[in-house]
N, C-alpha and C positions, 0 to 999 in steps of 0.2 A: 811710473816714468822709467824705472830701471828695466822692467819687462818690455816696454815699448822700444827703448833704445837697443836692447840686446836682440830683440826679434828683428827690428829693422836692419841692424848691422849684419846679422847672419843670413837673412833672406837675400839681402842685396849682394853679399859676398858670394853666395851660392849661384845666384843668377849671373854675376860677373864672371865667376869661374867657368860656368858653362859657356858663356859667350866667348871666352878665350879659346875654348876648344873648337868653336865654330868660326864665326866671321871676324874674330879679333877683338881688340880693346873697345869697350863702350864706356863712355864717361858717366852716363846716367846712373847705372847701378853703383858705381864707385862713389858718386856724390851722395847717394842714399846711404851707402856704407859709412861714409864720413859723418853724416848727420846722426846715424844710429850710435856710433861710438861717442859722439859729442853728448848726446842725450844721456847715455849710460854713465859716462864718467862724471858729468855734472850732477847726476842723481846720486851716485854711490861711490865716486872716487875710483880708487884702485880696483875695487871689486867690480865696478862697472866695466873696467877694461879687461879684467881677468876672465869674466864669464864668457864673452864672445871669443876672447883670445885663446882660451884653452881648447875650444871647439875647432877654431881655425888651425891651430897647431896640430891637433890630432888628424884633421882632414888632410893637411899638407903632408904629414908623415905617411898616412895611408896611400895618398896619391903617389908619393915618391917610391914607396914599396911596390905599388902596382906597376909603375913605369920602369922600375929598376934604375932610376936615375933621379937626381935632384935638379929640378928646374929652378934656378936661382931667381928668375924673374917672377915666378909664382909666389915666392917667399917675400921678395922685396916690395912687390906692388901693394899688398895689404899693409905692410909695415909703413910704407910711404904715406898712404892715405890716413893711417892711424896717427902719424905725427901731425898731419894737418888737422885732424879731428881734436887733438889735444890742445890746440891753440886757445880755445875759449877757457878750458880748465886752467891753463897757465896764466891767462889774464886774471882769472878769479884768484889764483894763488898769489899773484903779485899784489892785488888789493888786500888779501888776507895778511900778507907779510907786512904791508904798510901799516896795518892796524894792530897786529899782534906780534910781529917780529918772528924770530926763528922758532920760538916755542910753539906758536900756532901752526906753523908749517909741519913741525915734528908731530904734533898731535893729530893732524889730518892725514899726513902721508905715511907716517910710521905707526904711531900708537893706535889710531883708529882704523887702519887698514891692515897692516901686517900683524898687529896685535890681535886682530880677530881670528887669525889662523893659529898663531902661536899660543893664544890663551893669556897673553900678558896684558891685554886690554880688559881690566877688571870692571871698568865702568860700563861695558857693553850690556851686561845683565841678561844675556840670552845663552848661557852656557848649557850645552847638551852633549851627551856622549857621541862618539863617531857613528854609532848605529842608529841615531835618533831618526833620521829620514827613512831608514828601513822599516822602522815601526809605524811610520805614517803612510806606507805605500797603499794600504787599503782605502785611505781617504784622499790620497793624492790623485789628481786628474779625474775626479768624479765629473760626470757619470760614466765616462768611457774608460775607466782605469783597467777593467778586465780585458777589454779589447786591446789596450796598449801592451799589457804583459803577454797575452797570448800572441799578439802580432810580433813582438820582439822574438819570441821563441820560434814562431813559424818562419820568419824571414831570416833567421840566424845564418843559414847556409847560403843565402842569396846576396848578402850584404856586399861582399867584395866585388861581385859582378854587377851590382846595381848602384850606381852613384847616388841616385835619388834617395833610396832607402838608407844607404850607408851614411849620408850626411846627417839625416835626421836621427839615426841611431847614435851617431857620435855626439850629436847635440844633447841627447838625453844622457848618455853615459858619461861624457866628459864633465858636463856641468854638475851632474849628480855626485860624481867623485870629488870635484872641487868643493862643493858645498858641504859634503860629509867631512872633509878634512878640516874645515873651519871649526874652531871651538865655539864660535857664536853662531847659533842656528835659529832660523825662524821659518815657519811654514810659508810665509809670503814670498820667500826667495824662490820657491818652486814654481812661481808663476812664470818665470822666464823659461821653464822647460815645457810649459803647457802647449805652445804651438807645435813643437816637435812631437809631443804625445798625441796631439790631435791628428797629425798627419799619419803616424803609425796606426792609430786606431781606425782612421778612415780607410787606409789601404787594406787593413785586415778585414774590415767590414765589407769591402768590395770583394775580397776573396770568398768570404762566407756567402755573399749574394750569388756569386758565380756557382758555388757548390750547390746551393739550393736550386738554382735554375737548372743545373745539370741533373739533379735528382727528381725534379718535379714530374718528369715523365714516368717514373716508376714508384713514386712515393706520394701517397695521398696527403700526408702531413706537409711535405715540402711544397706540393702543388697548392695547398691551401694558403701557405704563407706567401708564395709568389703571387697568387691571385688576389690576396687581400693586403698586399705589401703597403700600399699608400695608407690604408686605414690603420694598419699596425704601427706605421711610422708616426702617424698623427697621435695615436694613443700613447706611444712611447714619449713623444714630446710633452703631452699633457701630464703624463706620470712624472716625468723629470721636473717639470715646472711645479707640480703639486708637492713633490718631495722637497724641493728647495724652499718653497713657501712654508711648508710645515716645519722645516728645520729653522727657518728664520723666526717663526712665531713661538716655537717651544724650546728647541735646543739652544739657540743662540742666547736668549735671555738667561738661561741657566748657566751657560758658560760665562756670560758677562758678569753674573753675580759672583762667580768664583775667581775670575781673573781681572775684574775691573778695579781700578785705583780710586773709584768714586767714594767708597767708604773711608778711605784714608784721607782724601782731600776734604771730605765732609768734616772729619775730626779736626783737621787743620783749620778749617773755616770757623768751627765752633770755638776753638782756642783763640783765634784772632778776634772774634766778636767779644770775647771776655777781656780783651785788651792785652793779651799775651803775644809776644813775638815768637814766631816759629821759623826755624831755618832747617835746611837739609845738610846732613853731614855726609860728605863724600858720596853723593847720590849716583846711582847707576844711570845709564842712559834712559832706561825705561822710567825710573822714578822722576828724573828731571823733566822728561818730556810729558809725562802724565800730569805732573804738578802744574805745568804751564797750560796744558790742554783743558783740564777740569777747572782750575781756579782762574784762568784767563789773566794770570799775573806771573811775574818772575820772582820766585822766592830767593831769599838769601842763601848762598852756598858756603859751607865751611869745608875747607880742603885739608886741614891738619888738626891734630889734637890740641895744639896751642890755640888755634882759632876757635875750636869747640869750647875749650875751657874759658877763653875770654868772653865768648858770647853768653854762655850759661851763667857766668858770674857777674856780667855787666849789669844785670837787672833781675830782680826777683820775678819768677814766673816765666822766664825764657825757656823755650822748649826746642829741642832738636830732634829731627826724625832721622833714624839710621836703619840700614839693613844689616842684619847680623845673623849668622848661623847659631850663635849662642846668646842667651840673655846678657845684656851689658852688666858689668860688675861695678862696684863702688870705685870711685866716688860718684858714678852715675846712678840716678834713681829712675826707675821705670815708672812713667806716668800712665802709659797706655800702650797697647800694641794692636796691630792689624795684620791679618794674614791675607796675602794676595797670591793665589795659586799655592805653590809650595814654599813661598818666601815669607818671612816674618819681618815686619817693620816696627821698630820700637820708638815710642815717644819718650824721650829722656830729659831729665833736668838735673841740676847739680844738687847732690845730697847736702843737707844743712851741715855746715862746718867742715866740708870736705875740701881736699886740696885739688891740685891740677890732675887732669886726666893723663894717665901714663900711656906710653907707646905699647 
């Protein structure tokens, strides 16, 4: 939904921006822009606003530099329709405030949004270094990623003279920089960059096709490719589909075994079948979501050491699940542990005769 909203908003904005240079204001693209911002913000809150916003800001800055003047109307128009698009989010926030008060608003607007960039939102559970997405470039935008990177290099000197290419290059660059600055990172966020990557790849593929066509008169190899172009394209599609199916059948299950929370939730279920109560201690967003997804139930959450002590001492056999970089120390007793990816989750109980858990 986030990718759909961001894509709709940016494509509509670009179309509306081009119409302004031609026959004037058109309400259709701006209504689509409003719809896109609404979908993006309802899907991911402030991040859903920032992802198209940073591209539009970069585009307007480049446009102002090209024209050597600032067209105030060009800045105010997207801002005005953005305010309209935020109305559904504001309505939802009003309902949230009615149910959870100021703390709920703070959690959504500040902790869960700004905290993802500052690193203060410890519950996000997707911490990666700033260069994380750089290490993923080889697998991002498959199967056309090589065309994307070669295309960006090929078109680098044409960008300022070509509005079309400039917009999609800014879409890629601005959003990539924004996501890299965030402390919480996930590969799925790069889906919002995929439409821009596809355009750059297609434009460069067209350039390669023209080069082959030009050389076909003096090169047997180029002539063969041009002559059998349709067959080669069909074979390429089959190869891509076969590669994805192979990855789904062999690589994905292996990754799922390493990153899945299913072994953890299976242990939770086993303990519950034995009649023991299990709770989550300060669960990350990933752990909380996985527990609901796999167990189809909402587990008890403990948010402080006092609650942890109270739960573990309230009945013999009570167990808490916690994520920790180091093994928990007494008075906690490790019952079991599960490793998911590079994170270790401990099942702990209260050691016999132990006191309260210290801070």
